[in-house]
C-alpha positions in Angstrom: 130.0 -194.7 126.6 126.4 -195.5 128.6 126.0 -198.4 129.8 124.5 -201.4 127.7 121.5 -202.7 130.6 120.1 -198.1 130.8 119.7 -198.4 127.1 117.4 -201.4 126.8 120.0 -203.6 124.4 120.8 -206.5 126.1 123.2 -209.1 124.4 121.7 -212.2 123.6 124.6 -215.1 124.5 124.2 -219.2 122.9 123.1 -220.2 126.6 120.4 -218.0 127.7 119.2 -219.5 123.7 120.0 -222.8 125.0 116.1 -224.3 125.4 117.4 -227.7 126.0 116.7 -229.5 129.4 118.5 -232.0 131.0 115.7 -234.2 132.0 112.5 -235.2 129.3 108.9 -233.7 131.2 107.5 -235.0 133.4 103.9 -236.8 131.6 100.5 -235.0 132.4 98.3 -236.0 134.7 95.5 -236.8 132.1 96.7 -238.1 128.8 95.2 -235.2 125.9 93.9 -236.6 122.6 95.2 -235.1 119.8 91.8 -235.6 117.7 89.6 -233.5 120.4 89.5 -229.8 118.7 89.9 -226.9 121.4 89.8 -223.2 119.9 88.0 -220.0 120.9 84.0 -221.7 121.1 85.4 -224.6 122.9 85.2 -222.8 126.0 81.4 -221.9 125.2 80.8 -224.4 125.7 81.3 -225.0 129.8 78.3 -225.5 131.6 79.7 -222.6 133.9 80.5 -220.0 131.8 77.3 -220.6 129.8 75.3 -220.2 132.7 77.5 -216.9 133.8 76.9 -215.1 130.4 72.9 -215.8 130.4 72.9 -214.3 134.1 74.3 -211.5 132.3 72.0 -211.6 128.6 69.4 -212.2 131.2 69.7 -208.7 133.5 70.5 -207.1 130.4 66.9 -207.6 128.4 65.3 -206.8 131.9 67.2 -203.5 131.9 66.3 -202.7 128.1 62.5 -204.2 128.7 62.5 -201.5 132.0 63.7 -198.3 129.7 61.8 -199.7 126.9 58.6 -199.5 128.6 58.6 -198.2 131.9 60.4 -195.2 131.5 
């Protein structure tokens, strides 16, 4: 019979399923507000990302105008 490691099958033991920790986790450095919304649009509200996307948008717009009117 083939070894279980060769076939990709593994035996899960109860020790592997135990996710409890001996100590309490350290508190975070910054308090996180639960009422602050987090989601996909939160990243778009960051100024560096908006500057980067604006530069890329202007470059694409300039390339489109060049292709349409100058070629």
